[in-house]
N, CA, C and O atoms as a GROMACS GRO file, in nm:
protein
  404
    1MET      N    1  12.665  17.574  -0.765
    1MET     CA    2  12.651  17.444  -0.768
    1MET      C    3  12.782  17.371  -0.694
    1MET      O    4  12.772  17.278  -0.614
    2ILE      N    5  12.907  17.432  -0.738
    2ILE     CA    6  13.036  17.379  -0.687
    2ILE      C    7  13.042  17.418  -0.535
    2ILE      O    8  13.084  17.334  -0.455
    3ASP      N    9  13.009  17.522  -0.499
    3ASP     CA   10  13.010  17.581  -0.358
    3ASP      C   11  12.917  17.494  -0.261
    3ASP      O   12  12.948  17.471  -0.144
    4LYS      N   13  12.794  17.446  -0.325
    4LYS     CA   14  12.707  17.367  -0.263
    4LYS      C   15  12.764  17.214  -0.229
    4LYS      O   16  12.756  17.153  -0.123
    5ILE      N   17  12.818  17.177  -0.338
    5ILE     CA   18  12.883  17.035  -0.322
    5ILE      C   19  13.002  17.044  -0.217
    5ILE      O   20  13.007  16.954  -0.133
    6LYS      N   21  13.096  17.142  -0.213
    6LYS     CA   22  13.198  17.156  -0.142
    6LYS      C   23  13.152  17.176   0.009
    6LYS      O   24  13.205  17.125   0.108
    7ALA      N   25  13.043  17.259   0.004
    7ALA     CA   26  12.984  17.271   0.168
    7ALA      C   27  12.917  17.159   0.226
    7ALA      O   28  12.898  17.154   0.347
    8ASN      N   29  12.875  17.057   0.138
    8ASN     CA   30  12.802  16.920   0.176
    8ASN      C   31  12.880  16.848   0.292
    8ASN      O   32  12.993  16.805   0.268
    9PRO      N   33  12.832  16.834   0.397
    9PRO     CA   34  12.894  16.730   0.486
    9PRO      C   35  12.947  16.592   0.450
    9PRO      O   36  13.054  16.546   0.489
   10SER      N   37  12.862  16.532   0.374
   10SER     CA   38  12.894  16.401   0.316
   10SER      C   39  13.026  16.409   0.208
   10SER      O   40  13.111  16.320   0.203
   11TYR      N   41  13.027  16.521   0.129
   11TYR     CA   42  13.129  16.548   0.053
   11TYR      C   43  13.259  16.571   0.133
   11TYR      O   44  13.362  16.513   0.099
   12GLN      N   45  13.256  16.648   0.234
   12GLN     CA   46  13.373  16.670   0.320
   12GLN      C   47  13.425  16.548   0.390
   12GLN      O   48  13.544  16.530   0.414
   13LYS      N   49  13.327  16.463   0.422
   13LYS     CA   50  13.358  16.339   0.504
   13LYS      C   51  13.430  16.244   0.384
   13LYS      O   52  13.532  16.181   0.410
   14LEU      N   53  13.370  16.241   0.258
   14LEU     CA   54  13.428  16.159   0.164
   14LEU      C   55  13.578  16.202   0.139
   14LEU      O   56  13.669  16.119   0.141
   15ILE      N   57  13.598  16.326   0.116
   15ILE     CA   58  13.743  16.382   0.065
   15ILE      C   59  13.835  16.352   0.191
   15ILE      O   60  13.949  16.311   0.170
   16THR      N   61  13.794  16.369   0.310
   16THR     CA   62  13.878  16.354   0.431
   16THR      C   63  13.925  16.211   0.454
   16THR      O   64  14.042  16.182   0.481
   17GLU      N   65  13.812  16.111   0.442
   17GLU     CA   66  13.840  15.971   0.475
   17GLU      C   67  13.893  15.910   0.354
   17GLU      O   68  13.945  15.800   0.373
   18ARG      N   69  13.893  15.957   0.223
   18ARG     CA   70  13.952  15.890   0.116
   18ARG      C   71  14.086  15.942   0.108
   18ARG      O   72  14.173  15.866   0.065
   19GLY      N   73  14.117  16.060   0.142
   19GLY     CA   74  14.254  16.112   0.131
   19GLY      C   75  14.338  16.049   0.244
   19GLY      O   76  14.456  16.019   0.222
   20ALA      N   77  14.279  16.026   0.371
   20ALA     CA   78  14.357  15.975   0.481
   20ALA      C   79  14.383  15.835   0.439
   20ALA      O   80  14.496  15.790   0.458
   21PHE      N   81  14.292  15.762   0.384
   21PHE     CA   82  14.312  15.616   0.363
   21PHE      C   83  14.412  15.612   0.244
   21PHE      O   84  14.496  15.522   0.249
   22ALA      N   85  14.415  15.685   0.153
   22ALA     CA   86  14.517  15.694   0.047
   22ALA      C   87  14.635  15.706   0.088
   22ALA      O   88  14.724  15.635   0.042
   23TRP      N   89  14.656  15.795   0.179
   23TRP     CA   90  14.795  15.841   0.229
   23TRP      C   91  14.834  15.722   0.316
   23TRP      O   92  14.951  15.687   0.300
   24LYS      N   93  14.769  15.658   0.397
   24LYS     CA   94  14.813  15.533   0.477
   24LYS      C   95  14.860  15.426   0.397
   24LYS      O   96  14.957  15.357   0.431
   25LEU      N   97  14.794  15.407   0.288
   25LEU     CA   98  14.835  15.290   0.192
   25LEU      C   99  14.970  15.339   0.111
   25LEU      O  100  15.062  15.261   0.090
   26THR      N  101  14.971  15.471   0.071
   26THR     CA  102  15.084  15.524   0.010
   26THR      C  103  15.220  15.499   0.112
   26THR      O  104  15.320  15.439   0.075
   27ILE      N  105  15.203  15.552   0.233
   27ILE     CA  106  15.310  15.539   0.330
   27ILE      C  107  15.340  15.399   0.353
   27ILE      O  108  15.459  15.371   0.370
   28THR      N  109  15.250  15.302   0.357
   28THR     CA  110  15.275  15.158   0.388
   28THR      C  111  15.372  15.103   0.262
   28THR      O  112  15.474  15.038   0.284
   29ILE      N  113  15.329  15.137   0.140
   29ILE     CA  114  15.401  15.080   0.040
   29ILE      C  115  15.544  15.146   0.026
   29ILE      O  116  15.642  15.083  -0.014
   30LEU      N  117  15.546  15.282   0.064
   30LEU     CA  118  15.686  15.346   0.047
   30LEU      C  119  15.775  15.289   0.162
   30LEU      O  120  15.895  15.272   0.141
   31VAL      N  121  15.728  15.264   0.264
   31VAL     CA  122  15.811  15.194   0.380
   31VAL      C  123  15.857  15.069   0.341
   31VAL      O  124  15.976  15.041   0.356
   32VAL      N  125  15.768  14.981   0.286
   32VAL     CA  126  15.810  14.845   0.252
   32VAL      C  127  15.908  14.849   0.133
   32VAL      O  128  16.012  14.783   0.135
   33TYR      N  129  15.875  14.927   0.032
   33TYR     CA  130  15.977  14.939  -0.070
   33TYR      C  131  16.111  15.001  -0.025
   33TYR      O  132  16.213  14.937  -0.047
   34TYR      N  133  16.119  15.114   0.033
   34TYR     CA  134  16.241  15.171   0.081
   34TYR      C  135  16.312  15.089   0.171
   34TYR      O  136  16.435  15.090   0.164
   35ALA      N  137  16.255  15.017   0.257
   35ALA     CA  138  16.319  14.927   0.348
   35ALA      C  139  16.391  14.801   0.263
   35ALA      O  140  16.498  14.753   0.298
   36PHE      N  141  16.312  14.756   0.146
   36PHE     CA  142  16.385  14.668   0.065
   36PHE      C  143  16.504  14.731   0.008
   36PHE      O  144  16.610  14.670   0.017
   37ILE      N  145  16.502  14.849  -0.051
   37ILE     CA  146  16.608  14.921  -0.111
   37ILE      C  147  16.732  14.939  -0.021
   37ILE      O  148  16.846  14.917  -0.061
   38LEU      N  149  16.697  14.984   0.114
   38LEU     CA  150  16.804  15.004   0.206
   38LEU      C  151  16.865  14.868   0.229
   38LEU      O  152  16.987  14.853   0.226
   39PHE      N  153  16.782  14.769   0.253
   39PHE     CA  154  16.828  14.630   0.275
   39PHE      C  155  16.936  14.588   0.176
   39PHE      O  156  17.043  14.538   0.210
   40ILE      N  157  16.898  14.614   0.041
   40ILE     CA  158  16.975  14.590  -0.064
   40ILE      C  159  17.113  14.662  -0.045
   40ILE      O  160  17.221  14.605  -0.059
   41ALA      N  161  17.098  14.798  -0.010
   41ALA     CA  162  17.212  14.880   0.002
   41ALA      C  163  17.311  14.851   0.121
   41ALA      O  164  17.433  14.868   0.110
   42PHE      N  165  17.256  14.809   0.226
   42PHE     CA  166  17.342  14.802   0.348
   42PHE      C  167  17.377  14.643   0.371
   42PHE      O  168  17.477  14.610   0.435
   43SER      N  169  17.298  14.562   0.321
   43SER     CA  170  17.329  14.410   0.341
   43SER      C  171  17.299  14.320   0.212
   43SER      O  172  17.216  14.229   0.212
   44PRO      N  173  17.380  14.357   0.099
   44PRO     CA  174  17.359  14.283  -0.019
   44PRO      C  175  17.379  14.153  -0.012
   44PRO      O  176  17.308  14.078  -0.078
   45GLU      N  177  17.477  14.105   0.066
   45GLU     CA  178  17.509  13.972   0.083
   45GLU      C  179  17.379  13.886   0.134
   45GLU      O  180  17.352  13.774   0.093
   46THR      N  181  17.309  13.953   0.223
   46THR     CA  182  17.191  13.873   0.274
   46THR      C  183  17.093  13.848   0.157
   46THR      O  184  17.056  13.732   0.138
   47LEU      N  185  17.053  13.933   0.088
   47LEU     CA  186  16.968  13.913  -0.033
   47LEU      C  187  17.020  13.842  -0.143
   47LEU      O  188  16.948  13.781  -0.223
   48GLY      N  189  17.153  13.849  -0.149
   48GLY     CA  190  17.212  13.794  -0.261
   48GLY      C  191  17.259  13.650  -0.232
   48GLY      O  192  17.326  13.586  -0.314
   49ALA      N  193  17.216  13.598  -0.102
   49ALA     CA  194  17.243  13.455  -0.070
   49ALA      C  195  17.163  13.356  -0.136
   49ALA      O  196  17.043  13.378  -0.154
   50SER      N  197  17.212  13.254  -0.172
   50SER     CA  198  17.140  13.154  -0.251
   50SER      C  199  17.035  13.074  -0.165
   50SER      O  200  17.071  13.035  -0.054
   51ILE      N  201  16.904  13.046  -0.210
   51ILE     CA  202  16.811  12.993  -0.116
   51ILE      C  203  16.844  12.853  -0.077
   51ILE      O  204  16.822  12.814   0.038
   52SER      N  205  16.893  12.782  -0.164
   52SER     CA  206  16.909  12.635  -0.149
   52SER      C  207  17.042  12.584  -0.211
   52SER      O  208  17.065  12.464  -0.227
   53GLY      N  209  17.125  12.683  -0.244
   53GLY     CA  210  17.256  12.640  -0.326
   53GLY      C  211  17.249  12.650  -0.466
   53GLY      O  212  17.345  12.627  -0.540
   54GLY      N  213  17.112  12.693  -0.515
   54GLY     CA  214  17.098  12.705  -0.663
   54GLY      C  215  17.117  12.851  -0.700
   54GLY      O  216  17.179  12.926  -0.625
   55LEU      N  217  17.067  12.890  -0.809
   55LEU     CA  218  17.068  13.014  -0.866
   55LEU      C  219  16.982  13.119  -0.818
   55LEU      O  220  17.008  13.237  -0.840
   56THR      N  221  16.868  13.078  -0.745
   56THR     CA  222  16.771  13.189  -0.691
   56THR      C  223  16.826  13.238  -0.554
   56THR      O  224  16.867  13.162  -0.467
   57THR      N  225  16.823  13.371  -0.543
   57THR     CA  226  16.872  13.427  -0.423
   57THR      C  227  16.743  13.477  -0.340
   57THR      O  228  16.634  13.487  -0.397
   58TRP      N  229  16.760  13.505  -0.213
   58TRP     CA  230  16.647  13.562  -0.146
   58TRP      C  231  16.592  13.680  -0.199
   58TRP      O  232  16.472  13.700  -0.178
   59GLY      N  233  16.656  13.761  -0.262
   59GLY     CA  234  16.613  13.885  -0.320
   59GLY      C  235  16.490  13.882  -0.413
   59GLY      O  236  16.400  13.966  -0.415
   60ILE      N  237  16.501  13.775  -0.488
   60ILE     CA  238  16.399  13.747  -0.604
   60ILE      C  239  16.262  13.719  -0.521
   60ILE      O  240  16.170  13.800  -0.538
   61PRO      N  241  16.245  13.631  -0.450
   61PRO     CA  242  16.122  13.596  -0.380
   61PRO      C  243  16.057  13.730  -0.302
   61PRO      O  244  15.940  13.767  -0.306
   62ILE      N  245  16.164  13.787  -0.234
   62ILE     CA  246  16.108  13.909  -0.163
   62ILE      C  247  16.082  14.012  -0.244
   62ILE      O  248  15.990  14.087  -0.212
   63GLY      N  249  16.152  14.034  -0.356
   63GLY     CA  250  16.108  14.159  -0.442
   63GLY      C  251  15.961  14.112  -0.513
   63GLY      O  252  15.871  14.193  -0.534
   64MET      N  253  15.952  13.995  -0.540
   64MET     CA  254  15.819  13.943  -0.591
   64MET      C  255  15.690  13.956  -0.497
   64MET      O  256  15.575  13.979  -0.533
   65ALA      N  257  15.743  13.936  -0.358
   65ALA     CA  258  15.637  13.961  -0.255
   65ALA      C  259  15.606  14.099  -0.245
   65ALA      O  260  15.490  14.129  -0.217
   66ILE      N  261  15.695  14.195  -0.264
   66ILE     CA  262  15.664  14.327  -0.263
   66ILE      C  263  15.558  14.379  -0.372
   66ILE      O  264  15.465  14.457  -0.352
   67ILE      N  265  15.595  14.320  -0.491
   67ILE     CA  266  15.492  14.350  -0.599
   67ILE      C  267  15.367  14.277  -0.564
   67ILE      O  268  15.263  14.338  -0.588
   68VAL      N  269  15.360  14.174  -0.519
   68VAL     CA  270  15.226  14.114  -0.477
   68VAL      C  271  15.160  14.190  -0.368
   68VAL      O  272  15.037  14.197  -0.370
   69PHE      N  273  15.225  14.247  -0.276
   69PHE     CA  274  15.192  14.344  -0.164
   69PHE      C  275  15.118  14.454  -0.224
   69PHE      O  276  15.004  14.486  -0.190
   70ALA      N  277  15.197  14.517  -0.326
   70ALA     CA  278  15.140  14.635  -0.371
   70ALA      C  279  15.003  14.620  -0.463
   70ALA      O  280  14.917  14.708  -0.472
   71PHE      N  281  14.999  14.508  -0.521
   71PHE     CA  282  14.876  14.467  -0.583
   71PHE      C  283  14.757  14.460  -0.480
   71PHE      O  284  14.647  14.512  -0.495
   72ALA      N  285  14.805  14.378  -0.357
   72ALA     CA  286  14.714  14.357  -0.237
   72ALA      C  287  14.642  14.491  -0.191
   72ALA      O  288  14.521  14.506  -0.172
   73LEU      N  289  14.749  14.589  -0.177
   73LEU     CA  290  14.707  14.721  -0.133
   73LEU      C  291  14.602  14.796  -0.237
   73LEU      O  292  14.511  14.871  -0.202
   74THR      N  293  14.635  14.762  -0.364
   74THR     CA  294  14.544  14.816  -0.465
   74THR      C  295  14.410  14.760  -0.449
   74THR      O  296  14.309  14.830  -0.457
   75GLY      N  297  14.407  14.638  -0.426
   75GLY     CA  298  14.273  14.563  -0.417
   75GLY      C  299  14.207  14.611  -0.288
   75GLY      O  300  14.085  14.625  -0.288
   76ILE      N  301  14.269  14.633  -0.190
   76ILE     CA  302  14.203  14.686  -0.063
   76ILE      C  303  14.155  14.817  -0.075
   76ILE      O  304  14.048  14.846  -0.021
   77TYR      N  305  14.231  14.917  -0.151
   77TYR     CA  306  14.166  15.029  -0.190
   77TYR      C  307  14.044  15.030  -0.280
   77TYR      O  308  13.946  15.103  -0.262
   78VAL      N  309  14.059  14.944  -0.377
   78VAL     CA  310  13.946  14.943  -0.473
   78VAL      C  311  13.810  14.869  -0.396
   78VAL      O  312  13.697  14.900  -0.433
   79LYS      N  313  13.826  14.792  -0.310
   79LYS     CA  314  13.711  14.726  -0.225
   79LYS      C  315  13.662  14.837  -0.123
   79LYS      O  316  13.541  14.844  -0.101
   80ARG      N  317  13.735  14.911  -0.069
   80ARG     CA  318  13.688  15.017   0.020
   80ARG      C  319  13.634  15.137  -0.078
   80ARG      O  320  13.538  15.203  -0.038
   81ALA      N  321  13.686  15.166  -0.192
   81ALA     CA  322  13.620  15.269  -0.266
   81ALA      C  323  13.501  15.232  -0.336
   81ALA      O  324  13.421  15.318  -0.372
   82ASN      N  325  13.481  15.095  -0.361
   82ASN     CA  326  13.341  15.038  -0.422
   82ASN      C  327  13.239  15.035  -0.320
   82ASN      O  328  13.119  15.039  -0.349
   83SER      N  329  13.284  15.029  -0.199
   83SER     CA  330  13.184  15.017  -0.084
   83SER      C  331  13.147  15.151  -0.019
   83SER      O  332  13.047  15.215  -0.050
   84GLU      N  333  13.238  15.187   0.073
   84GLU     CA  334  13.226  15.296   0.154
   84GLU      C  335  13.240  15.432   0.077
   84GLU      O  336  13.160  15.524   0.098
   85PHE      N  337  13.332  15.441   0.000
   85PHE     CA  338  13.359  15.575  -0.072
   85PHE      C  339  13.236  15.592  -0.181
   85PHE      O  340  13.191  15.705  -0.204
   86ASP      N  341  13.191  15.492  -0.239
   86ASP     CA  342  13.079  15.509  -0.333
   86ASP      C  343  12.945  15.529  -0.280
   86ASP      O  344  12.853  15.578  -0.345
   87ASP      N  345  12.935  15.481  -0.132
   87ASP     CA  346  12.814  15.523  -0.070
   87ASP      C  347  12.809  15.654  -0.028
   87ASP      O  348  12.705  15.720  -0.033
   88LEU      N  349  12.941  15.709   0.022
   88LEU     CA  350  12.939  15.844   0.020
   88LEU      C  351  12.903  15.944  -0.081
   88LEU      O  352  12.842  16.049  -0.060
   89LEU      N  353  12.951  15.898  -0.195
   89LEU     CA  354  12.950  15.983  -0.303
   89LEU      C  355  12.798  15.978  -0.350
   89LEU      O  356  12.745  16.076  -0.401
   90GLN      N  357  12.736  15.865  -0.332
   90GLN     CA  358  12.590  15.846  -0.360
   90GLN      C  359  12.518  15.950  -0.263
   90GLN      O  360  12.433  16.024  -0.312
   91GLN      N  361  12.548  15.960  -0.124
   91GLN     CA  362  12.479  16.050  -0.047
   91GLN      C  363  12.501  16.197  -0.084
   91GLN      O  364  12.408  16.274  -0.058
   92VAL      N  365  12.619  16.248  -0.144
   92VAL     CA  366  12.631  16.356  -0.200
   92VAL      C  367  12.554  16.400  -0.318
   92VAL      O  368  12.509  16.514  -0.332
   93LYS      N  369  12.541  16.297  -0.406
   93LYS     CA  370  12.453  16.306  -0.514
   93LYS      C  371  12.308  16.328  -0.470
   93LYS      O  372  12.238  16.411  -0.529
   94ASP      N  373  12.263  16.260  -0.376
   94ASP     CA  374  12.121  16.263  -0.319
   94ASP      C  375  12.114  16.387  -0.272
   94ASP      O  376  12.030  16.459  -0.324
   95ASP      N  377  12.192  16.439  -0.170
   95ASP     CA  378  12.180  16.559  -0.112
   95ASP      C  379  12.160  16.687  -0.212
   95ASP      O  380  12.078  16.777  -0.194
   96ILE      N  381  12.252  16.674  -0.323
   96ILE     CA  382  12.242  16.787  -0.409
   96ILE      C  383  12.116  16.793  -0.487
   96ILE      O  384  12.064  16.901  -0.516
   97ALA      N  385  12.062  16.667  -0.526
   97ALA     CA  386  11.950  16.652  -0.601
   97ALA      C  387  11.827  16.709  -0.521
   97ALA      O  388  11.732  16.772  -0.568
   98LYS      N  389  11.849  16.675  -0.393
   98LYS     CA  390  11.712  16.727  -0.306
   98LYS      C  391  11.714  16.880  -0.306
   98LYS      O  392  11.610  16.944  -0.325
   99GLU      N  393  11.845  16.945  -0.284
   99GLU     CA  394  11.861  17.094  -0.297
   99GLU      C  395  11.814  17.150  -0.430
   99GLU      O  396  11.766  17.263  -0.436
  100MET      N  397  11.828  17.074  -0.532
  100MET     CA  398  11.802  17.125  -0.678
  100MET      C  399  11.662  17.129  -0.689
  100MET      O  400  11.620  17.220  -0.761
  101LYS      N  401  11.562  17.041  -0.627
  101LYS     CA  402  11.423  17.060  -0.642
  101LYS      C  403  11.357  17.169  -0.574
  101LYS      O  404  11.236  17.186  -0.586
   0.00000   0.00000   0.00000
């Protein structure tokens, strides 16, 4: 049964597309996060500068934006998983059910 599933073209497409998409999102968030960390390391005065002479510095809203960006990427993945990836999974299930009959 496992070999039939692994040999199924819809399953192979699902694994390939889901993996590639997950890696793209992972690389995207890692680039954004490490760019922020490197910015802190090499230019702390920039992110440490006050926004309007008050207590809030530029680093705080930028850091919060990175957190919101991570949630947005999660939402993008969930949306695609619930549509395209679930459709491919259903195709695999249907194909295997036909082979079992």
